[in-house]
C-alpha positions as CSV (number, residue, x, y, z in Angstrom):
1,X,165.8,80.0,138.1
2,X,168.2,79.1,135.3
3,X,169.6,80.8,132.3
4,X,167.1,79.0,129.9
5,X,164.2,80.5,131.8
6,X,165.6,84.0,131.7
7,X,166.4,83.7,128.0
8,X,163.0,82.4,127.2
9,X,161.2,85.0,129.2
10,X,163.3,87.9,127.8
11,X,162.9,86.6,124.2
12,X,159.2,86.0,124.6
13,X,158.6,89.5,126.1
14,X,160.6,91.0,123.3
15,X,158.5,89.2,120.7
16,X,155.3,90.2,122.4
17,X,156.3,93.8,122.7
18,X,157.6,93.8,119.1
19,X,154.2,92.4,118.0
20,X,152.3,95.2,119.6
21,X,154.8,97.8,118.2
22,X,154.4,96.5,114.7
23,X,150.6,96.4,115.1
24,X,150.6,100.0,116.2
25,X,152.8,101.0,113.2
26,X,150.4,99.2,110.9
27,X,147.3,100.8,112.4
28,X,148.9,104.2,112.1
29,X,149.8,103.6,108.5
30,X,146.3,102.2,107.7
31,X,144.6,105.1,109.3
32,X,145.9,107.3,106.5
33,X,144.6,105.0,103.7
34,X,141.3,106.1,102.3
35,X,140.6,103.0,100.2
36,X,138.9,100.5,102.5
37,X,140.0,97.4,100.5
38,X,143.6,98.5,100.5
39,X,143.5,99.3,104.2
40,X,141.9,95.9,104.9
41,X,144.6,94.1,102.8
42,X,147.4,95.9,104.6
43,X,146.0,94.9,108.0
44,X,145.7,91.3,106.8
45,X,149.3,91.2,105.6
46,X,150.5,92.7,108.8
47,X,148.6,90.2,110.9
48,X,149.9,87.3,108.8
49,X,153.5,88.4,109.1
50,X,153.2,89.1,112.9
51,X,151.6,85.7,113.4
52,X,154.3,84.0,111.4
53,X,157.1,85.7,113.4
54,X,155.4,84.5,116.6
55,X,155.2,81.0,115.2
56,X,158.9,81.1,114.3
57,X,159.7,82.2,117.9
58,X,157.6,79.3,119.2
59,X,159.5,76.8,117.0
60,X,162.8,78.2,118.1
61,X,161.7,77.8,121.7
62,X,161.0,74.2,121.1
63,X,164.1,73.4,119.1
64,X,166.8,75.4,120.9
65,X,167.9,73.7,124.2
66,X,169.1,76.9,125.8
67,X,165.6,78.4,125.8
68,X,162.9,77.2,128.1
69,X,159.8,76.7,125.9
70,X,157.3,77.5,128.6
71,X,159.0,80.7,129.6
72,X,159.4,81.7,125.9
73,X,155.8,81.0,124.8
74,X,153.9,82.2,127.9
75,X,154.5,86.0,127.3
76,X,152.8,85.6,123.9
77,X,149.7,84.3,125.5
78,X,149.2,86.8,128.3
79,X,148.1,89.8,126.2
80,X,145.3,87.9,124.4
81,X,144.1,86.3,127.6
82,X,144.0,89.6,129.5
83,X,142.1,91.3,126.6
84,X,139.6,88.5,126.5
85,X,139.2,88.5,130.2
86,X,138.6,92.2,130.3
87,X,136.0,91.8,127.6
88,X,134.2,89.2,129.6
89,X,134.3,91.3,132.8
90,X,133.0,94.3,130.9
91,X,130.3,92.2,129.3
92,X,129.2,91.0,132.8
93,X,129.0,94.5,134.2
94,X,126.7,95.7,131.4
């Protein structure tokens, strides 16, 4: 295992964890907003910025030679795959 794989995995994990942290902060902030439209817009803006940050990370993984792109992008995919898989399994049980 080389340095590019370690850098990619560490960076990808940091971006994935940061994404969930920012999402949690946004949900906490939105929970206090009584106006539905304003809360919805805040969630949309947060989603847009978080997705954009992940896109920037993916581009950096592809461009920078000292980061392994597979190791950098894979941590971003695991959370959504696991959540979807859990939904499928729970749907089959019911």
